[in-house]
C-alpha positions in Angstrom: 15.8 -102.2 -59.9 17.8 -102.1 -56.6 16.0 -103.8 -53.8 17.7 -103.0 -50.5 15.4 -104.4 -47.8 12.5 -106.8 -47.2 12.4 -107.9 -50.9 10.2 -110.8 -49.8 7.4 -108.5 -48.8 7.4 -106.6 -52.1 8.7 -109.1 -54.6 5.5 -109.4 -56.7 4.9 -105.7 -56.9 8.5 -105.0 -57.8 8.4 -107.6 -60.6 5.1 -106.1 -61.8 6.6 -102.6 -61.9 9.7 -103.7 -63.8 10.2 -103.5 -67.6 11.0 -106.7 -69.5 14.7 -107.7 -69.6 15.5 -105.5 -66.6 18.1 -106.3 -64.0 17.2 -106.7 -60.3 20.0 -106.3 -57.7 19.8 -107.5 -54.1 22.2 -106.9 -51.2 20.3 -108.7 -48.4 19.4 -112.3 -47.7 15.6 -112.5 -47.9 13.8 -113.7 -44.7 11.7 -116.1 -46.9 12.6 -117.9 -50.1 11.8 -116.0 -53.3 10.0 -117.7 -56.2 12.5 -116.7 -58.9 10.4 -118.4 -61.5 8.3 -115.2 -61.4 11.2 -113.4 -63.1 11.2 -115.7 -66.2 8.2 -114.2 -68.1 9.8 -110.8 -68.2 13.4 -112.2 -68.6 14.4 -110.3 -65.5 18.0 -111.0 -64.4 18.8 -111.3 -60.7 22.2 -110.0 -59.4 23.6 -110.3 -55.9 26.1 -107.9 -54.3 28.1 -109.1 -51.3 30.8 -106.8 -50.1 33.3 -109.5 -49.2 33.1 -111.8 -52.3 36.3 -110.3 -53.9 38.4 -110.8 -50.8 36.8 -114.1 -49.7 37.5 -115.7 -53.1 40.6 -113.6 -54.0 39.0 -112.7 -57.4 41.2 -111.2 -60.1 39.5 -107.8 -59.5 40.0 -107.9 -55.7 41.6 -104.4 -55.7 38.4 -103.0 -57.1 36.9 -103.0 -53.6 39.5 -100.6 -52.4 38.9 -98.3 -55.4 35.1 -98.4 -54.8 35.5 -97.6 -51.1 37.9 -94.7 -52.0 35.3 -93.3 -54.3 32.6 -93.5 -51.6 35.0 -91.7 -49.2 35.5 -88.9 -51.7 31.7 -88.5 -52.1 31.2 -88.4 -48.3 34.1 -85.9 -47.9 32.5 -83.7 -50.7 29.1 -83.9 -49.0 27.5 -85.6 -52.0 26.8 -88.7 -50.0 25.5 -88.6 -46.4 25.0 -91.2 -43.7 21.6 -92.6 -43.0 22.4 -92.6 -39.3 19.5 -91.2 -37.2 20.9 -91.7 -33.8 24.3 -92.7 -32.2 23.4 -94.0 -28.7 27.0 -94.6 -27.7 28.6 -97.7 -26.3 26.7 -100.9 -26.3 25.2 -101.7 -22.9 21.8 -102.9 -21.6 20.3 -99.4 -21.3 21.4 -98.3 -24.7 20.4 -101.6 -26.3 16.9 -101.2 -24.8 16.7 -97.6 -26.1 17.8 -98.7 -29.6 15.2 -101.5 -29.7 12.5 -99.1 -28.5 13.4 -96.6 -31.3 13.4 -99.3 -34.0 10.3 -101.1 -32.6 8.4 -97.7 -32.6 8.2 -98.1 -36.4 9.0 -94.4 -36.8 12.7 -94.5 -37.3 14.2 -93.4 -40.6 17.8 -94.4 -41.0 20.3 -96.3 -38.8 20.4 -96.5 -35.0 24.1 -97.0 -34.0 25.7 -98.6 -31.0 29.5 -98.8 -30.7 32.0 -101.0 -29.0 31.2 -104.5 -30.4 
C-alpha cells in the first residue's frame, strides 16, 4: 500500500483494507501522530521514503538516486509518466499567490498548482 497524502485521515480504513503481512509505504509526514500499534495484528510493515536520505547520510547506494531520477526522466520523455501539474501561475507574487490559494481552497483542484521563482 502506498499512502501519499493525509494518511492520518484514512489510517484505520487503509489498515482494514490491507492483507496480513503487507508493506505500507509513506512519503509524507503525517499532520497527527499515527498509532502504529494498529499495524501489529496484521503484521503490517511500515516503510518511509525520503528523497534525500542517501545524500544526507552518504549511504553506500547514494548513486542509486541518480539512476532512479534518470529512469523517471526516460519515462517522462517517452510520455509514459506525466506531471500532475494543473496550473502554472508564473512567478511568485502577491496576486499569483492569492490565485493559487483560491484554487486550492476551492476543493476542486486535481493536481499541482505551481508558482516559480522561489
